[in-house]
C-alpha positions as CSV (number, residue, x, y, z in Angstrom):
1,X,-22.6,-55.7,-9.0
2,X,-25.3,-55.7,-11.4
3,X,-22.9,-58.6,-13.4
4,X,-22.6,-60.3,-10.7
5,X,-25.6,-60.6,-8.8
6,X,-27.0,-61.6,-12.6
7,X,-24.4,-64.1,-12.2
8,X,-25.6,-65.5,-8.9
9,X,-29.2,-65.7,-9.9
10,X,-28.6,-67.4,-13.0
11,X,-26.7,-69.8,-11.5
12,X,-29.3,-70.2,-8.5
13,X,-32.1,-70.4,-10.9
14,X,-29.8,-73.1,-12.3
15,X,-29.6,-74.8,-9.2
16,X,-33.1,-75.1,-8.6
17,X,-34.4,-76.0,-12.2
18,X,-31.5,-79.1,-11.7
19,X,-32.2,-79.7,-8.7
20,X,-36.5,-79.7,-8.8
21,X,-36.0,-82.0,-12.4
22,X,-34.0,-84.5,-10.9
23,X,-36.2,-84.7,-7.4
24,X,-39.3,-84.7,-9.8
25,X,-37.4,-87.6,-12.1
26,X,-36.5,-89.4,-8.6
27,X,-40.4,-89.4,-7.1
28,X,-41.5,-90.2,-10.2
29,X,-39.6,-93.9,-10.1
30,X,-39.6,-94.1,-6.7
31,X,-43.6,-93.8,-7.2
32,X,-43.9,-96.5,-9.9
33,X,-41.7,-99.1,-7.4
34,X,-44.1,-97.7,-4.3
35,X,-47.2,-98.8,-5.9
36,X,-46.4,-101.8,-7.1
37,X,-45.4,-102.4,-3.4
38,X,-48.3,-100.8,-1.9
39,X,-52.5,-100.6,-2.2
40,X,-54.3,-97.6,-3.4
41,X,-56.0,-97.3,0.2
42,X,-52.2,-96.2,2.0
43,X,-51.5,-93.5,-0.7
44,X,-55.1,-92.5,0.1
45,X,-54.4,-92.3,4.1
46,X,-51.2,-90.3,3.1
47,X,-52.6,-87.8,1.2
48,X,-54.8,-87.1,4.3
49,X,-52.6,-86.4,6.7
50,X,-50.4,-84.3,4.2
51,X,-53.5,-82.2,4.2
52,X,-53.4,-82.0,7.7
53,X,-49.7,-81.1,7.7
54,X,-50.2,-78.5,5.6
55,X,-53.9,-76.9,7.3
56,X,-51.6,-76.9,10.6
57,X,-48.4,-75.3,8.8
58,X,-49.7,-72.6,6.0
59,X,-52.1,-71.2,8.9
60,X,-49.6,-70.5,10.9
61,X,-46.7,-69.3,8.8
62,X,-45.6,-65.8,9.6
63,X,-42.7,-66.3,7.2
64,X,-40.1,-65.6,9.3
65,X,-37.2,-67.3,6.5
66,X,-39.0,-64.4,3.7
67,X,-39.2,-62.0,7.1
68,X,-34.9,-62.4,7.4
69,X,-34.9,-61.8,3.5
70,X,-36.5,-59.1,3.7
71,X,-34.1,-57.2,6.0
72,X,-31.7,-55.5,5.7
73,X,-30.6,-56.5,9.5
74,X,-31.4,-60.5,8.8
75,X,-28.5,-61.3,8.8
76,X,-27.1,-60.3,12.2
77,X,-26.5,-62.9,14.9
78,X,-29.3,-61.4,17.2
79,X,-32.1,-61.6,14.4
80,X,-30.6,-64.9,13.2
81,X,-31.3,-66.6,16.7
82,X,-34.8,-64.6,17.3
83,X,-35.6,-66.0,13.8
84,X,-34.5,-69.1,14.9
85,X,-36.0,-69.0,18.3
86,X,-39.1,-68.1,16.7
87,X,-39.0,-71.3,14.7
88,X,-38.3,-73.8,17.2
89,X,-41.3,-72.5,19.1
90,X,-43.7,-72.8,16.0
91,X,-42.4,-76.4,15.2
92,X,-42.8,-77.7,18.5
93,X,-46.3,-75.7,18.2
94,X,-47.1,-77.7,15.4
95,X,-46.9,-81.2,16.5
96,X,-48.4,-80.5,19.7
97,X,-51.4,-79.8,17.4
98,X,-51.4,-82.6,15.4
99,X,-51.8,-85.0,18.9
100,X,-54.3,-82.7,19.2
101,X,-56.6,-82.8,16.1
102,X,-55.5,-86.2,15.1
103,X,-58.4,-87.7,17.0
104,X,-61.2,-85.8,15.8
105,X,-59.5,-85.9,12.3
106,X,-59.4,-89.4,12.6
107,X,-63.4,-89.6,13.4
108,X,-64.1,-86.8,10.6
109,X,-62.5,-88.8,7.8
110,X,-63.9,-92.4,9.2
111,X,-60.3,-94.0,9.4
112,X,-58.9,-94.6,13.0
113,X,-55.3,-95.0,12.2
114,X,-55.2,-92.2,11.4
115,X,-55.4,-90.6,15.5
116,X,-51.9,-92.5,15.2
117,X,-50.5,-91.1,11.8
118,X,-51.0,-88.2,11.7
119,X,-48.8,-87.3,15.0
120,X,-45.7,-89.9,14.3
121,X,-45.8,-87.9,10.9
122,X,-46.2,-84.4,12.7
123,X,-42.7,-85.4,14.1
124,X,-41.2,-84.3,10.3
125,X,-42.3,-80.7,11.4
126,X,-41.2,-80.4,14.7
127,X,-37.4,-81.6,13.5
128,X,-37.7,-79.0,10.0
129,X,-38.5,-76.3,12.9
130,X,-34.8,-76.7,13.9
131,X,-33.0,-76.2,11.3
132,X,-30.2,-73.9,11.2
133,X,-30.5,-70.6,9.3
134,X,-27.8,-71.4,6.9
135,X,-30.3,-72.5,4.9
136,X,-32.2,-69.0,5.3
137,X,-28.8,-67.1,5.0
138,X,-27.6,-68.8,1.9
139,X,-31.1,-68.1,0.3
140,X,-30.5,-64.1,1.1
141,X,-27.4,-64.7,-0.7
142,X,-28.4,-65.9,-3.9
143,X,-26.2,-68.9,-2.8
144,X,-28.1,-72.1,-2.9
145,X,-26.2,-74.7,-4.5
146,X,-25.0,-76.6,-1.4
147,X,-29.1,-76.3,0.1
148,X,-29.9,-78.4,-3.4
149,X,-27.6,-80.4,-2.9
150,X,-28.7,-81.4,0.3
151,X,-32.3,-81.5,-0.4
152,X,-32.0,-83.7,-3.3
153,X,-29.4,-85.9,-1.2
154,X,-32.0,-85.9,1.4
155,X,-34.9,-87.2,-0.6
156,X,-33.4,-89.9,-2.2
157,X,-32.0,-91.1,1.1
158,X,-35.5,-90.8,2.7
159,X,-37.3,-92.6,-0.4
160,X,-34.7,-95.4,-0.1
161,X,-35.8,-95.9,3.4
162,X,-39.4,-95.8,2.3
163,X,-39.2,-98.8,-0.1
164,X,-36.9,-100.8,1.5
165,X,-39.6,-100.2,5.1
166,X,-42.2,-101.1,2.0
167,X,-40.6,-104.1,0.4
168,X,-40.6,-105.4,4.0
169,X,-43.8,-104.8,5.7
170,X,-45.9,-103.6,3.4
171,X,-48.0,-101.3,5.5
172,X,-48.5,-97.4,6.5
173,X,-46.0,-97.1,8.6
174,X,-43.1,-97.7,5.7
175,X,-44.8,-94.3,4.3
176,X,-45.0,-92.8,7.8
177,X,-41.5,-93.7,9.6
178,X,-39.7,-93.1,6.4
179,X,-41.4,-90.2,5.6
180,X,-39.1,-88.6,8.6
181,X,-36.3,-89.3,7.4
182,X,-35.8,-87.0,4.8
183,X,-35.8,-84.0,7.3
184,X,-34.0,-85.0,9.8
185,X,-31.2,-85.7,7.5
186,X,-31.6,-81.9,6.4
187,X,-31.5,-80.6,9.9
188,X,-28.1,-82.6,10.8
189,X,-26.5,-81.3,7.3
190,X,-28.2,-78.3,7.9
191,X,-25.6,-77.3,10.3
192,X,-23.1,-78.0,8.5
193,X,-23.3,-75.6,5.8
194,X,-22.0,-72.4,7.9
195,X,-20.0,-73.3,10.9
196,X,-19.9,-69.2,11.7
197,X,-23.9,-70.1,12.3
198,X,-23.9,-70.6,16.1
199,X,-27.4,-70.5,17.9
200,X,-29.0,-69.8,21.0
201,X,-32.4,-69.3,21.7
202,X,-33.0,-65.5,21.8
203,X,-36.5,-63.2,21.8
204,X,-35.0,-59.8,20.7
205,X,-38.2,-57.6,20.7
206,X,-37.3,-55.6,18.0
207,X,-36.4,-58.7,16.0
208,X,-39.6,-60.4,16.9
209,X,-41.9,-56.7,16.0
210,X,-40.2,-56.5,12.5
211,X,-40.9,-60.8,12.0
212,X,-44.6,-60.0,13.0
213,X,-44.9,-56.9,11.4
214,X,-44.2,-58.5,8.0
215,X,-45.4,-61.7,8.9
216,X,-49.2,-60.8,8.7
217,X,-49.0,-61.0,5.3
218,X,-47.1,-64.1,4.8
219,X,-50.0,-65.3,6.9
220,X,-52.5,-64.5,4.7
221,X,-51.0,-65.3,2.0
222,X,-50.4,-69.0,2.7
223,X,-53.8,-69.5,4.6
224,X,-55.1,-68.4,0.8
225,X,-52.9,-70.7,-0.4
226,X,-54.0,-73.0,1.6
227,X,-57.8,-72.8,0.4
228,X,-56.4,-72.4,-2.6
229,X,-54.6,-76.1,-3.3
230,X,-55.3,-78.3,-0.7
231,X,-59.8,-77.8,-0.4
232,X,-59.8,-80.3,-3.1
233,X,-57.9,-83.0,-0.8
234,X,-59.8,-81.4,2.4
235,X,-62.7,-82.0,1.0
236,X,-62.2,-85.4,-1.2
237,X,-61.0,-87.7,1.1
238,X,-64.4,-87.3,2.8
239,X,-66.4,-87.8,-0.2
240,X,-64.5,-90.7,-2.4
241,X,-63.5,-93.6,-1.7
242,X,-60.1,-93.8,-0.2
243,X,-58.4,-96.3,-2.5
244,X,-60.0,-93.4,-5.4
245,X,-58.8,-90.2,-3.1
246,X,-54.9,-92.5,-3.4
247,X,-55.1,-92.9,-7.1
248,X,-56.2,-89.1,-7.4
249,X,-53.4,-87.7,-5.0
250,X,-51.1,-89.3,-7.1
251,X,-52.4,-87.7,-10.0
252,X,-52.1,-84.5,-8.3
253,X,-48.6,-84.9,-7.7
254,X,-47.7,-84.9,-11.3
255,X,-50.0,-82.3,-12.6
256,X,-48.4,-80.0,-10.1
257,X,-44.9,-80.4,-11.2
258,X,-44.2,-77.3,-12.8
259,X,-45.9,-75.7,-10.0
260,X,-43.8,-76.5,-7.5
261,X,-40.9,-75.4,-10.1
262,X,-42.8,-72.5,-10.6
263,X,-42.6,-71.8,-6.3
264,X,-39.2,-72.7,-6.0
265,X,-37.6,-70.5,-8.2
266,X,-39.8,-68.0,-7.0
267,X,-39.3,-68.2,-3.6
268,X,-35.2,-69.0,-3.7
269,X,-34.5,-66.5,-6.6
270,X,-37.5,-63.7,-7.6
271,X,-38.2,-62.9,-3.8
272,X,-34.4,-62.3,-2.6
273,X,-34.1,-60.6,-5.9
274,X,-36.5,-58.3,-5.5
275,X,-35.6,-57.8,-1.5
276,X,-32.2,-56.7,-3.0
277,X,-34.0,-54.6,-5.8
278,X,-36.4,-53.0,-3.1
279,X,-35.6,-49.5,-3.6
280,X,-36.2,-49.4,-7.1
281,X,-39.3,-47.9,-8.3
282,X,-42.1,-49.9,-8.5
283,X,-42.3,-50.2,-12.3
284,X,-38.5,-50.8,-13.3
285,X,-39.0,-53.8,-10.6
286,X,-41.8,-55.1,-12.5
287,X,-39.9,-54.6,-16.0
288,X,-37.0,-56.5,-14.4
289,X,-39.3,-59.7,-13.0
290,X,-41.9,-59.8,-16.4
291,X,-38.8,-59.6,-18.6
292,X,-37.4,-63.0,-17.3
293,X,-40.7,-64.8,-16.4
294,X,-41.7,-66.1,-19.8
295,X,-38.4,-67.5,-20.4
296,X,-39.5,-69.3,-17.8
297,X,-43.7,-70.0,-18.5
298,X,-43.0,-70.7,-22.2
299,X,-41.4,-74.4,-21.2
300,X,-43.4,-74.7,-18.3
301,X,-46.0,-74.4,-20.7
302,X,-45.1,-76.8,-22.8
303,X,-45.3,-79.3,-20.0
304,X,-48.4,-78.5,-19.2
305,X,-49.5,-79.4,-22.4
306,X,-48.6,-82.7,-22.5
307,X,-49.8,-83.6,-19.8
308,X,-53.5,-82.1,-20.6
309,X,-52.6,-83.7,-24.3
310,X,-51.0,-87.2,-23.3
311,X,-51.4,-87.8,-19.5
312,X,-53.5,-90.5,-19.5
313,X,-51.1,-92.2,-22.0
314,X,-48.4,-91.5,-19.3
315,X,-50.8,-93.5,-16.5
316,X,-51.8,-96.3,-19.0
317,X,-47.9,-96.7,-19.9
318,X,-46.0,-96.3,-16.2
319,X,-48.4,-97.5,-14.0
320,X,-49.9,-101.1,-13.1
321,X,-54.1,-102.1,-13.4
322,X,-55.0,-100.9,-10.0
323,X,-54.3,-96.7,-10.8
324,X,-55.7,-96.8,-14.3
325,X,-58.4,-94.6,-12.7
326,X,-56.0,-91.1,-13.0
327,X,-55.6,-91.3,-16.5
328,X,-58.2,-89.1,-16.6
329,X,-58.4,-87.6,-13.4
330,X,-54.6,-86.4,-14.6
331,X,-55.5,-83.9,-17.7
332,X,-58.2,-81.9,-16.2
333,X,-56.3,-81.6,-13.0
334,X,-52.9,-80.3,-15.3
335,X,-55.7,-77.8,-17.2
336,X,-56.5,-75.9,-14.0
337,X,-51.9,-76.0,-13.2
338,X,-51.8,-73.1,-16.0
339,X,-53.1,-70.3,-14.4
């Protein structure tokens, strides 16, 4: 059992590292293409929109998926259907909130078009709310191979759609409409991953109680995460000229690549393992985690050091003159990623 679990965890980690590496490489290539087609101001508008989406998502997150992974009842049909129903209701509520906050956000940041961009982008939250619980089930069982393939394929197709729209229209709607392609593909694809799961709307009281009891800690955690990771964008979107904020957002995306990988492995490998080993004494569980953690942090420390030392050179080589100010921003942001 131990050997099998260790093998599954290592295989899962391998899939995630490969998938994240592929995604980051494709994102960089796509970013280089799009920065030659679109003005920095458009990336600034999308960065403000992303902040609004993150605020709504993180300040309403009760960790439904994490609750399924943690629970010993997590794979029961009633549990999965209740979790799915809560997920759908949350996604629908989030989209409704994007409609409500769009106009105040447009007034706050001084860009009227945000009143239209934010609700349309919010459709991505609605689509994600209907995703099959097969995604969570595979995460619980440390069987993420198919999910990684799905996510990477959906991301590539979505990015291709954005590039095509950007080539023809050269406006913000290329990023907005193209950005909905990835969650739409993920939604449809997710229902092909496990044919044994049949979803229906259900709200089992005992399941709700368990999920909400655990979810209050997830809510506090994700609220703090938003304040720690998005406050800069929330403030600078107001203080910076929109073009400079777009350049800042590009530098921030590059700088956060190592953190994105760590978060993926933490959520999709480490947390399911902790759920499986939750009966172990805490010191023994901590020892198991810390043993493996340094194997991940050492190469990521090198990547962060490269961004700090040579980030300005990277920007100078691969981006055109409109985006050169990202050269001094990237090393500073990379320095803040390591803690």
